[in-house]
C-alpha positions in Angstrom: 1.0 -10.9 -11.6 -0.1 -9.3 -8.8 -3.7 -7.8 -7.9 -4.4 -4.5 -5.5 -8.2 -4.4 -4.7 -10.0 -1.1 -3.1 -12.1 -2.4 -0.6 -13.6 1.4 -0.7 -14.4 0.6 -4.0 -14.2 -2.8 -5.1 -12.0 -1.6 -8.0 -9.2 -4.3 -8.7 -5.9 -2.9 -10.7 -3.5 -5.3 -12.1 0.3 -4.1 -11.3 3.6 -6.4 -12.2 5.0 -8.3 -9.3 7.0 -6.3 -7.2 5.9 -3.0 -8.8 5.2 -0.1 -6.8 1.3 0.3 -5.5 1.7 4.3 -5.6 0.2 5.1 -9.0 -2.6 2.7 -8.6 -3.2 3.9 -5.5 -3.0 7.7 -6.4 -5.3 6.8 -9.5 -7.8 5.6 -6.9 -7.9 8.7 -4.5 -5.5 7.7 -1.6 -4.0 11.3 -0.8 0.0 11.6 -1.1 2.2 14.4 0.0 6.0 13.8 0.3 6.1 10.8 -1.4 9.1 9.9 0.7 7.7 8.1 3.9 7.7 11.0 6.6 4.3 12.7 6.4 2.1 10.0 6.7 -0.3 11.1 4.5 -0.5 7.9 2.7 -1.2 5.6 5.4 -3.6 2.8 3.8 -5.5 -0.3 5.9 -4.5 -3.4 4.5 -7.2 -6.2 5.3 -5.6 -8.8 3.3 -2.9 -10.2 1.9 -0.3 -8.3 4.1 2.3 -11.2 3.3 2.2 -10.5 -0.2 4.2 -6.9 0.4 7.4 -6.2 0.9 9.4 -5.4 4.2 8.6 -2.5 5.9 11.3 0.2 5.3 12.9 2.3 8.3 10.4 5.4 7.2 7.4 3.1 7.8 9.0 1.3 11.5 9.9 4.8 12.4 6.0 6.2 11.4 3.7 3.5 11.8 1.9 2.7 15.0 0.1 -0.9 14.5 2.5 -2.7 11.5 0.0 -5.5 11.9 -2.5 -3.8 9.5 -1.0 -0.1 8.2 1.5 0.4 5.4 2.6 3.8 3.7 1.2 3.5 0.0 4.6 5.2 -1.2 6.7 3.0 0.5 5.7 -0.5 -0.4 5.5 -3.0 -3.4 3.2 -5.4 -4.0 5.4 -8.5 -4.3 2.8 -11.2 -5.4 -1.1 -12.6 -5.2 -4.0 -10.2 -4.2 -3.5 -7.4 -1.7 -7.1 -5.8 0.1 -6.7 -2.4 1.4 -9.0 0.3 2.6 -7.6 4.3 2.9 
């Protein structure tokens, strides 16, 4: 079982390994528009556990500026472990 921690609110959400983080992020107030990785509305900053997320999608590679700390919440899945994000 993986855990997504929201730095803004200190809320923690348990997720199945390999699951999408969209629903958990949406529930915490991360804004979404297209959910297809082209608008960039759902950019999040990963402050801990980047290695516990899925590989970058082509959409993320095309859009993101700092691939060391940024992800598109609509595109990534949590593989395992803990991930802490800000938005």
